[in-house]
C-alpha positions in Angstrom: 28.8 91.3 93.2 29.6 89.2 90.1 33.3 88.5 88.9 32.2 89.8 85.3 29.4 90.6 83.4 27.7 88.0 81.3 30.0 88.5 78.4 30.5 85.4 78.8 26.9 83.9 78.5 26.2 85.9 75.1 28.9 84.2 73.4 28.4 80.9 74.5 24.7 79.9 72.8 24.8 76.4 74.6 23.9 78.0 78.0 21.1 80.2 78.7 21.6 82.7 81.6 18.4 81.3 83.8 20.6 77.5 83.0 23.9 79.1 84.4 21.7 80.5 87.4 20.6 77.2 88.5 23.9 75.7 88.0 25.7 78.3 90.4 23.1 77.7 93.1 23.4 73.7 92.8 26.9 74.6 92.5 27.3 76.9 96.2 25.0 73.9 98.1 28.5 71.7 98.3 30.8 72.5 100.5 34.3 74.4 99.5 36.3 71.1 99.0 33.6 69.6 97.2 33.5 72.5 95.0 36.9 72.4 94.2 37.0 68.9 93.2 34.3 69.8 91.0 36.2 72.4 89.0 38.8 69.6 88.6 36.4 67.6 86.4 33.4 69.9 85.3 33.7 70.9 81.7 35.7 74.2 81.8 32.9 76.8 79.7 30.5 75.3 82.3 32.4 75.9 85.5 33.8 79.5 84.2 29.9 80.1 83.7 29.4 79.3 87.2 31.9 81.2 88.6 31.1 84.5 86.9 28.3 84.7 89.1 30.0 84.3 92.2 31.9 86.9 94.0 35.4 87.8 93.5 36.7 87.1 96.7 35.3 83.4 97.0 36.2 82.6 93.4 40.0 84.0 94.3 39.6 81.2 97.0 38.7 78.5 94.8 41.5 79.2 92.7 44.1 79.1 95.4 43.0 75.9 96.5 42.6 74.8 93.1 46.2 75.5 92.6 47.0 74.2 96.2 45.7 71.0 95.2 48.3 70.8 92.4 45.6 71.9 89.4 48.2 74.9 88.3 46.9 74.7 84.8 43.1 74.2 85.3 43.4 77.3 87.9 45.2 79.7 85.3 42.6 78.8 82.9 39.8 79.6 84.8 41.9 83.1 86.1 42.4 83.3 82.5 39.1 82.9 81.1 37.7 85.1 83.7 39.9 87.6 83.6 41.6 87.5 86.9 45.0 88.1 88.0 47.2 84.9 89.2 50.2 85.9 91.3 52.4 84.4 93.8 53.6 88.0 94.8 50.2 89.7 94.9 49.5 91.6 98.3 46.1 91.7 100.0 46.2 96.1 98.8 46.9 97.6 95.7 50.0 100.2 95.7 47.2 103.3 95.5 44.8 101.7 97.6 47.1 101.2 100.6 47.8 104.0 102.7 51.0 106.1 103.1 51.7 105.2 106.4 50.8 101.1 105.5 53.4 101.7 103.4 55.7 102.8 105.9 55.0 100.1 108.0 55.4 97.6 105.7 59.4 98.8 104.6 60.9 100.9 107.7 61.3 98.0 109.3 63.6 96.1 107.0 65.3 99.6 106.2 66.6 100.3 109.3 67.7 96.9 110.0 69.7 96.8 107.2 71.0 100.3 107.4 72.4 99.1 110.5 73.8 96.1 109.1 75.5 98.4 106.7 78.0 99.0 109.5 79.6 95.6 109.2 81.2 97.3 105.4 82.6 100.2 107.3 83.8 97.6 110.0 85.8 95.0 106.9 87.3 98.3 105.3 88.4 99.5 108.2 90.6 96.3 108.9 92.0 96.5 105.4 93.5 100.1 106.2 96.7 98.9 105.3 95.5 97.0 102.3 94.7 100.5 101.1 97.6 101.9 102.2 100.3 100.5 100.5 98.3 100.1 96.9 95.4 103.4 96.9 94.3 101.9 93.4 92.4 99.6 95.2 90.1 102.3 96.5 89.6 103.7 92.9 87.7 100.3 91.9 85.9 99.3 95.2 82.8 101.2 94.3 83.0 99.2 90.5 82.6 95.9 92.7 79.8 96.9 94.5 77.8 98.6 91.7 78.5 95.3 89.5 77.5 93.1 92.3 74.2 95.1 92.9 73.5 95.7 89.2 73.4 92.1 88.2 72.0 91.1 91.2 68.9 93.6 91.3 68.9 92.5 87.1 68.3 88.6 88.3 65.6 89.5 90.8 63.8 91.6 88.8 63.3 88.9 86.2 62.7 86.5 88.9 60.0 88.5 90.2 58.2 89.1 87.4 58.0 85.7 86.2 56.7 84.7 89.7 54.1 87.6 89.2 53.2 86.2 85.6 52.7 82.8 87.0 55.3 81.6 84.8 57.3 80.8 87.7 56.8 78.6 91.1 58.6 78.4 94.1 59.0 75.0 94.0 61.2 75.9 90.9 64.0 76.9 92.3 66.4 74.5 91.5 65.6 75.4 87.8 66.3 78.9 89.0 69.9 78.3 90.7 70.8 76.4 87.7 70.1 78.6 85.0 71.1 82.3 87.0 74.3 80.4 88.2 75.3 79.5 84.2 74.1 83.4 83.1 76.2 84.6 86.3 79.5 82.5 84.9 78.9 84.4 81.1 78.2 87.8 82.9 80.9 87.7 85.3 83.5 86.5 82.7 82.7 89.2 80.5 83.0 92.2 83.4 85.9 90.6 84.6 87.8 90.5 81.0 86.5 94.3 80.3 87.9 95.2 83.9 91.2 94.2 83.0 91.2 96.2 79.8 90.4 99.0 81.6 93.0 98.8 84.6 95.7 98.0 81.8 94.6 101.0 79.3 93.7 104.0 81.9 95.9 102.9 85.2 99.2 102.8 84.0 100.4 105.8 84.7 99.5 105.7 88.4 101.3 104.6 91.9 101.2 100.6 91.8 103.0 100.4 95.2 105.5 98.1 93.9 103.5 95.7 92.8 103.2 94.5 88.8 99.9 96.0 87.0 98.8 92.8 85.6 98.7 91.2 88.9 96.7 94.2 90.4 94.5 93.5 87.2 93.8 90.2 87.5 93.6 90.6 91.3 90.8 92.9 90.8 89.2 91.0 88.0 89.0 87.3 89.9 87.5 89.8 92.4 85.0 91.1 90.5 84.1 87.5 88.7 83.5 86.0 91.9 81.1 88.9 93.2 79.1 89.2 90.4 78.6 85.3 90.1 77.5 85.2 93.6 75.1 88.4 93.3 73.7 87.0 90.5 72.8 83.8 91.7 71.6 85.1 94.6 69.6 87.8 92.9 67.7 85.0 91.3 67.0 83.3 94.6 65.8 85.9 97.1 62.5 86.3 95.8 61.8 82.6 95.8 63.0 83.0 99.7 60.8 85.3 100.3 57.8 83.7 98.5 58.5 80.6 100.6 58.4 82.9 104.0 55.2 84.2 102.9 56.8 87.8 102.5 56.9 90.4 99.6 59.5 90.2 97.6 58.8 93.5 95.7 59.5 94.9 99.6 62.2 92.9 100.7 64.7 91.8 97.9 66.1 94.9 96.6 67.2 96.3 100.3 68.7 92.8 101.3 70.5 92.2 98.4 72.0 95.7 98.8 73.1 95.1 101.8 74.2 91.4 101.2 76.3 92.7 98.1 78.0 95.4 100.0 79.1 93.3 102.6 80.2 90.2 100.5 82.0 92.7 98.2 84.0 94.3 100.2 85.3 90.6 102.3 85.7 89.1 98.7 87.4 92.3 97.5 90.1 92.5 99.9 90.7 88.8 100.6 91.3 88.2 96.9 93.1 91.3 96.5 95.6 89.9 99.7 95.7 86.6 98.4 97.1 87.7 94.6 99.4 90.4 95.6 100.9 88.7 99.1 100.0 92.0 101.0 99.9 91.5 104.9 
């Protein structure tokens, strides 16, 4: 089985098919480690011509070793020339080729574990039952905290997963991701907090405030939202890289883990910030 057809040879008149075939046979006589070294020093067009006559699996193995050896640009150049897709998030089997049972086995463990972990959110809410009883308005904005954190975190995670998949980003660049996403998080969190203050002041004026100033309530909720969005956005950007570092598939792991973390941290941040600002015991 060959990687591709002979279109490369047809469009490269400097090499005949016989010459490329002879070069391939000579190339395969070396140990794989030596082959990888040859790929780092050979002219690109010659190497691509040889690799076109090797099996797909073998070529993928060589390119992966080439990348591990630190020759990322050359490895990706080979992959591009050969029409291969290099990805840090590729799974051994494709989505459609994986059986239903295979998908279930891949996903169900995390889903069950995180569903049980979700009980923690309920325990936090129960712990602050007195806070809710003193100020029912807080219950109205609890879903906002969870939704905003989940949405911004998932958005960041999706962008990073795509960057990993296209080869634009490497897991060793986690500091760059942290720096970028933390700045993005601050801007988004500030914008959402300002909008939320306006929303509360305009549409919650007639509701019971339990003796507290509406301005203080709006500020407390906005600060909690700001903190939560900042945490979730930054975490959403880092989780895919953490998953890859642990040799896990970000597409399977990140969304459910992020949702659980955001739910738990959101409730904890929300009630603690509100209690601090409003002085509720």
